[in-house]
N, C-alpha and C positions, 0 to 999 in steps of 0.2 A: 166558472169551472169548465174545463174543456170536456167535450163529449168523449165518452169511453169508446175505444176502437171496437169495431164489429167485424167479425169474420163470418162469411157465408157458410152455413151448415154447422157452425160451432155453437154449442149450448152456452147460454149466458151464465149458467150456474157452474161453478168450479166442480169438476169431478172429484169425488171423495178420495180417489187414489192419487190425485195430482198435488204435489207440495204447494203450500200456500205461497211460499217465496218465489216459485217458478211460474205462477199464474200470469203475471204481466208478460213474461217472455213468450208464453204460448199465444197470447193475444197479439203481441207486436214483436216478432222476432227481431233481434238486433241486426242492423245492416253491417255486412263485412267491410273491413277497411280495405284500402288499396293494396296494402301488403298481403292481407289474407287472400284477396282475389288473385294476386300474382302467384302466391304459393299454391292456391288451388289449381290455377292454370298449369303450373309446372308439374303438379302431381298427375293431372290428366294426361299431359304430354308424356310423362315418364311411364304411366300405365300403357298408353297406346304404343310407345316405342318398345316396351317389354313384350307386349302382345305380338307386335310385328315380328320381332326376332324369334319368338316362340313358334309362330306359324310359317315363317319364311322357308325353312327346309322342306316342309310339305308342299308349299306353293311352287317350289322349284322342280317338283317331280310329279305334278298332277297327271294321273292317268298312266304313268310309266310303271312297268313291272320292274322287279329287282334285276332280272336278266337284262332288260333294256337299259337300265341305269349303269350296269357294269360293262356292257358291251362297248367295244371300240368301233367307231364309225369313221368314214372318210371325213377328213377335216380335223380330227382330234389331234393331229400332229402340229396343228397351227396354233400360234398364240399361247405359248407356254405360261403356266401359272395363271390361267384365266378363270374367271367365274363361270361355272357351268350350270346350265338349266336344261333339263330334259323333260319334255312332256309328250304324251302320246294319246291316240284316240283310235278306236276301231271304226272303220267305214264299211258299210254294206255295199261294197262295189269292188270291181276288179282294179288291180293296179293300173291297167290301161285306161280305166275310166276315171281314175283320180288324177293321173299325171297331167292331163291337159290343163286342169285348174291350177296346178302348181307352176307349169311352164309359162303361163301368161300373166303371172302376178307382177305387181310393181306399180309405183306411183306413175300416173299418166299412161299406164297400160290397162290391165284389168282390175287394178286395185289390190287390196290385201284381204278382202272379205272380213274386215274387222269393223271398227267404228269409223265410218267414212269421213265424218266431220273432223276427226282428229288426224287421220293418217292419209287422207286422200283429198283434202281441202273441200270436203262436202260432195265430191263427185261419187256417185253410186258405183260400187264395185260391180263388175260384170256378172250377170246371171246366166250367160250363155258362153259357150266356148268360142273364142276368137281365133280362127285359123291363121290369121296374119301374125299372131303372137306366139306361135308354137315352135318356131325355129330358133331355139336357144342353144348357144354353144359356148365353149370355154373362152373367156375374155370379154364376153358380152356384158353390157352395162344394164343393170336393173335398178332404176331410180327408186329411192324410198322417200324422196322429198324434192322440192324445187331445185335445190343446189347440192344434194347428196345422193350417192348411188352406191349400190353393191356392185361387185364384179363376180362373174361366174368363175369360180376356181376349179371346180370339177363337176362333171355331169355324166350320168348314164341314163338314157331314156327309160322311163317307166320303172326306174330303180332308185336313183338318188340325185340330189342337187345340192351343191355346196356353194353358198354365196359368202363373199368376204368383203370387209370394209376396213380401210386403214386411214385413220384421221389423227389429228393432233390431240383431241380430247380422249378418244377411245378407239380401239380396234377390236375386231371380232369376226366370228363366222356364224353362219346360220345354215344348218343341215336339214334337209327334208328327205326322209328315208321311208321307202315303201316296202313293206314286208307282207307278201301274200299269206293269208291264213288258210284259205281254201279257194275254190274256183269262184266264190261269190263275195268274199270279204278280204279286206286289206287293213293292215296295221300301219298307221302313219306315225312316225316318230320324228319329232323336231328337237334338235339340240342347238342351243345358242351358247357360244363361248365368247366372252367379252373381257377385255383387258383395258383398264383405265390408265395404264401407264404407271409411272412412279409417283405421281402426285396424289397425296392423301385425299385432297378435295375431289379429284377425279374418281378415285376409288369409292369415296363416300357417295358421290352422285350416282354411281352405278348401283349401289345398294338400295338407295331410296327410289331410284328410277324403276326398280323392279315392281314397286307397288302399282304403277300405271301399266307396266308391262303385263302383269298378271291379267288385268281386265281386258287389255287389248288382245293378248294371245288366246285367251279362252274364247273370246268372241270370234277370233280368226279361225280357230279349230272347229268350233261348232258350225260356223257358216260355210266353211269349206266342206265339211262333212255333208251338210244339207244339200249343197249344190251337186256334189259328186253322186250322192244317193239318188237324187231326183233325175240326174242325167242317166244313171245306170238303169233306173226303172223305166225311163222313156225308151232307152235302147232295147231293153228286153221286151217291152210291149210291142215295139215295131217289128222285132224278130218273130214274135209269136203271130202277129197280124200278117 
């Protein structure tokens, strides 16, 4: 006679409230079939997909006020019918103290202040202002990878920067807008407009690419804020001293 199965922490005696016919199932739960496992995996995927589309509108506007979402910015006239993402953050620094960190960004330049392993091939983003990278003008190239690059479409020093990219898979623009709140604080608004073209697959890839974009962009905003605030604090300390 085979040994009766044992479960750690389970009483050997059947609870009075448990049906007699179900006692073996409690001791040894049935193993799901391959079809049941496949259905379970599809259900999990469906729940995850539904959750993503529920939170997606909020993720596309993290930190941005209703006024900032409705506002028209430089570059909005580009790439009609584009997917639009607007995020914002308040930085305890003047616009003149935030701008140098924006002007020097780029792959092979000062980095993107995000997850360097993913967007800068493991090279650490700069923690200091690099004077040689401050001279940015219309038409200049700002690489975002070994073989890809943005171009400066429009720029106003210490106010805004519009980068654009036009490729076969997707095209789009990236705006950096600095709005002074007072003489010590600045609002940074970033707006990304992306267009996957007419291909449904390209459009779908843009939607799901946003999942990675959320993580990267939030890291970028937080790290840029930290750098600018540290730089501003150092400047003020030196002025007092």
